[in-house]
N, C-alpha and C positions, 0 to 999 in steps of 0.2 A: 504494500500500500504506500509506503514512504517513497518508493521508487517512482510511483506515478505522480507524486507531488513535486519531486525534484526535476523530472523530465520537462514539464512545461516551463519551469523557471529558467532552465539552461538555455532555452531558445531566445531569451530576451537579451542576452549578453551580446555586445557588438564585438566583432573581431576585426582588428586593424591588420592590413597586409604587413608582412614582415619588412617590406621595403620602406614603409613609413617609420619603422623603428631604427633603421640604419642611420648612423651619424651623417650629417650634411657635409658637403664639400664647400669650404669657405675660402674667401680671398683673405689675404693678409690684412687688408684695411677693414674687414668685418670683425676682426678679433679685438674685442674691447676689454677682455679679462685676461689676466695672466694664465699661462698654460705650461704644461710640461710635455715634451716630445716623448711619445711612448715607443714608436718604431717607425722605420721606413718600410713601406709596403711596396713590393714589386710583383707584378704578374704579367703574363704574356699569353697570347693566343695566335696560332697560325691559321691562316685561311687561304684557300686557293683563289687565284685571280690576281689581276694587276692592282697596283696601289690605287688606281683611279676607281676601282670597283668598291672601295671602302665606303660604307654607308653610315648614316646617322646611327643606325642600330649598333654598329661596331663601337662607336664612341660611347653610346649608352651602356654597352656591355662593360667597357673599360671603367667608366665612373661607378657603375653598380658593383663591379668587382672590388674596387677600392673601398666602397662603403661597407660591403659585406665583410670583408676581412678586418676592417676597423671595428666593426660591431663585435666580431669574435674576440678582439683584443680588449674590449671594454672602453674604447675611445669615445670621446664626445664629438669629435669632428676630424675631418681630413683637410690638410692645407697643402699648398704647393703641388697641385696635381699636374702631371706631365704625361701626355700621350704621344708616343712616337710610332711611326709606321716605317718599317724597313722592307725594302724589296729583297726577295730571295727567289730561288728556283728550286723546284722539286722535280728531279729528273729533267724533263724538257718543259715542264709546265710552270708558269709564273705563280709565285705565292707571295703573300704579304705577312709579315710578322708584326702584330700589334703589341707594343710594350707600354705598360702604364706604371707610374710610380707616384707615390704621395707620402705624406708624413701624417701619421696618426697622432693626435694630441688628446690630452686630458686637461680640462680646466681645473684650476686650483680652487 
């Protein structure tokens, strides 16, 4: 009987997407509080195709990857984001390497 009472109440809770919980990427001029650098985050992804084929989704992936890894570290924000794209070849096919780097920070 108590399970029937709990079930309807659990449907009232709102669930926020995990991406809303990730720390933001901030510019240096947005930082108004003192902070401590936690870590430098670096990650990369290779995709087939020319550098010209890089889309907005690839840049979104890069920023979301920074935010997700900062979240795992317990950071409050990411600063100094840097996205680089390098040309490469896989056998005879062109490929692009997307590298992203940022600094995870914790506010004092």
